[in-house]
N, C-alpha and C positions, 0 to 999 in steps of 0.2 A: 661491552659483554652481554650475551645470548640472555634470553628468556630464562632457557635450562640452568645455565650457569649461575644467573642471579639467585633462583630458587633454591638451588642446592646448598647455599650458604645461610638462607633465612633459618633462625631456630637451631644455630649450631654455638658451639663453643670448642675455638681452635688453640691448643695448647702450642706456646714455642719458648723457645730459648736463644738468648744473645751471649755467643761464644765467648766473644773477647773480653764482654764486661762480666760475664758471670751472672747475667740475670735471667729470670725466667720469667712469663707471662701468658696471658690468656687474651683473646679477641673474640667478645660475644656478640652476636646479631639475634635480635627476638621480632620476630614478625609476628605469624598467627599466632605464637603462644601468649606474648602480651597481650594480644586481641583476647584471647581467650581468657586469660587472668581476670583482666580488668571487664568483661561481659556478664561477670556471675554477681557485678553491686551494679547500681546508679550512683557511683560515686562523686562528688563536686570536684571539678576540673581541679582545684589543686591538691586533692587527696589521689586523684589519678596519678598526677605526675609525679608524688612521692612513693605511690605503689608501684609507679612503673622504673622508678630509680632503684627501689629496693629490691626488684624482680632483677633487672640485669646486674646490680651487685651480686645477688644471691647465686646468679648461673656463672658471674667469674670466680667466687669465693668458692662454691661447693664444688667445681670442677679441679680446682687447686688443690683439694684434700682429697688423700686416699681414703675414700668416704666408703663405706661398706652399707650404710642405712641412709640415714638422715641428716641433714645439716639446717638448721632455721637459725635464722636472722630476725631480731624482735627490737624494735625501736617503743620505747614507754617514756611517755612525759607526761607534765603535769598542766598543760595547753588544752587547747579543743582538737587537736589531733593526738589521742590517748595514746594509738597504738597503733603500729605497723608491723606485720608479722608474716615473715616468708618460710616456706620449706623447699628445699633441693632433696629430691629423692635420687640415689644412685642407682645405675642402670641395675635392673632385675638379672640380666646375664651380658654377657660380653656382645656388641653390636645393638642392644636395646637402647633406645631414649632414655635421658633423666627425666624428670619429672619435675614441675615446679609449680607452686600455688602461691595463693599471697590474700592477705586479707588487711582491713584496716579499720579501726573504730575510731569516731569524732565525735563530738558535740555540736551538730550543724548551728545552731544559735549562735554558739560562741566564736565558730569557724568564719562566719559570715562579717563578722568585725576585723577579721584577719587581711592584710593584704601580702605578706611575705609566707609562703608556704612551710619553709623550715621553721620560721620563728613561730610558726603554730604548736610547734611539738613542746616548746618551753623548756623547763629545766626536767632530766630525766637520764637515761642510761641507754645506750646501744650495746647488744649483748648479741655473742654468737653461741650457739648451742650446736653439739655435735654427739647424735645417739648413733653408734654403731652396731646396734643391735640387741639381741636376747644376749644374756651373760656379759655383756660389756658394759663398765662404769660409764655413765654419760658426761659429756665436758662441758664447763660454761664458762666463758670469758665476758667479764662486763668493764667497759669504762663509759665515762660521761659524755652526755652529748656535746659536741663541741666543734667548732667552726661552721660553715655556712652551709652546708649542703649533707646528705647521708653520705656521698664518698669520701668527703672528708672526715666524717663521724667512723668510716672504714678504715681510714688510714692510721687515725689515731690509733682504734682499737691495735692493728698489727705492730705499731709503734709500741703502746703502752704494754701490751697483755702479752705479745708475742714476740716483742723485741725483733719484726723484719721489717725492714724498711720497705714499704709499701705505697702505690701510687695508682690512682685510678683518673682516665679520663672518659665522662660518659656524655652520651647526647641521648635524648627521647622526646617524643612528643606526636602529633598526628601529623602523618603526611598522605599524600595521595597525587599517585603518577597520572598523567592525562587518560582520563577514560575509566579510570578506578574510582571505587568509593572511599572515602578520607577514614583510616584504618591507624593504628597504634605502631610504631618501631621504635626500637631504641638498639643501640648500640655502644660499645665502649673496650678499652683496652685497660688490662691491670700488668703491673709492673712491679717484681718481688724479688730483691737482692737475694741469692741462696744463701739458707741458714748458715751453712758454716763458715761465710765469711763474714758476719756480722760481727761487728766491735762490742766491747763491753758499754753497756748504754751508760749515758749519762743521768748523774744524780738529780739534777734538774733541767727539765725538759723545755726548750724553747718554744712550744706551744701554749696555745690557751690555758690559763689557770697553770701553767708550770708543767703540763702535759708532754709526754716524748712528741717530738715530732720526727718522721723518716729520716729527715737530714741529720739528727743527734747520733744515729746509729753507728755511721762510717765513720771512717778518717783515712789520711794519706792516699793512696790511688785508689782504693775501692770507693770512697766517699766522689772522687774526681771522674770515676765512672759512673756512679749513680746519677750524678749530677748530670752529666752529658745525657744519658739516655732519659732524664727528666726533660732537660731542653729542647730533645728532638721530639718527645712528647707533646710537648706543649706546643710544637706545630703542626698538630692535627686539628683538621676542619671538619665541622661537625656532619658535613653530608659524608665526609670519608668514614667517620664511626659508623653512620647509621646505613651508609649505602644507599641503594643496593648494587650500585654501579662499580663500585670499588671494591672486589674480595678481600677475605681478610689477609690473605697470603700478598696480592697486591699491596696493601696498608703498609703491611711490615716492611717489605722493600723500600717502598718511600719514606717511612719514617726513620727505618734503621738499616739499611745497605750496608753501611759501612762495619757495622756491627756484627756482619754474619749472622742474620737471624736462620735460625732452623725449627721448621714447624714439623708437629704429630699429627697424628691422627685424630679429627674433629669429633666432636661428641654432639649427637643429635639431641635438643631438648623438646618437650613439649609440656602444653598443661596436662595436669594429672592431680587429682584425688585420693585418697587413701581412706575415705570415711565408709562405712557400709554399717548396717544393722547388727553385725556383730560386733562390731567395737566400740557403737553406741550402748549396747549391752552392758558388756565389760567394762566402760566406765560408769555405768550404775551399778553396776554389783557391789558396791561398798555401802550402799544406803538400805537403810531400814526400811520395813512396810510401812512406817509413820511417817519418814521421810518421803518416800513415793506417794504416799496418800497427799501428800502438801505439792505435789508435782502434777499430780493427777487434773484435768479439767473437768469441767460442768459434765462434758460429755461421755466421762468415765475414761478418759487415755490420756496418756503421757506422750507428750510430741518434744522432737528434739529437731533443731535444723543446723546442718554443717555449716558455719561461718564462711568457708571457703570456697564451696561449690554451691549451696544453697540448696542440697538436698534436703527432705522432708521426711522424718521418719514418725510413725504412730505404733505406739505399744499398749498392750492390755498391762495394766499396773502390776496384777496378779504373778506376771512372769518377769517381773524385773526385782531387785534388789537380792540381799543374801538370804531374806527371808522367803523368796518365791515358792509360792505354791503350786503353779503350774510350769511345765517348762516353754522354752521359746515357741515350739511347734503345735502349742495347743490351739486348737481349734476355736474359733470365737463366736 
């Protein structure tokens, strides 16, 4: 593969369908996008890895939904890794890239005593939130933290909340080609049985604490097709997922050539944040002048920092809240 063709597949999500077993899927590759997401913060390696896993999951899931605006993934726990949050913004217009951002909150002192990143989440929940924009009711689905990875949590979510058999195979980490600086790369494959074929879910799942497992949702010939596709996916190698020397289309042929893979147009993705001064003002518009006063620093300003991109904002307190006495454009 040439350098040009390698770069063409970096930071993309490729949709595909396996016609014979009626299974759809996505192949994601994140390179510069993942580097940009993680460069916004100086995370410990354990947190970096979980943010990377969440980012590639978000790219795969976000592209699989007919999304008009934003999909968010949230993992909250009572352990030292308190929160991992990601956002996937649909392209603003045809041909434009989707945008991804991510953020993590953690207790550094408690985290230092952990050796297993996933265990650092503790007990909590995995949630997917879909916001289709103005005048649309947001959707939220929640399942308990289960399995040994964020991808296992996502599989449980789709089985339990959506009753859609879903599998993920991911690889992520720091890599460096000869003559290049070390940087983050990630890749993954998502398989999902078409919704119209899913059978009625079992009352009791075979997963952790009785939660549904993707294998509980199908029977007969559909279950055989799903099992075969999963067995083939299990043969994938880490370097095939990450690339860069095997394109997503070549990977699909290697894995599923007997299943008749059919690919569609790839979606480019990039790091992007939607924070702005206007959005911060809007979020503070619910507060009274007294509340704003409590937020005001000794220097007489109100500050706000974006958790996703690190942007820093400063405001005059009299221009904020529902009791503002001056407009946002008042001179200082």
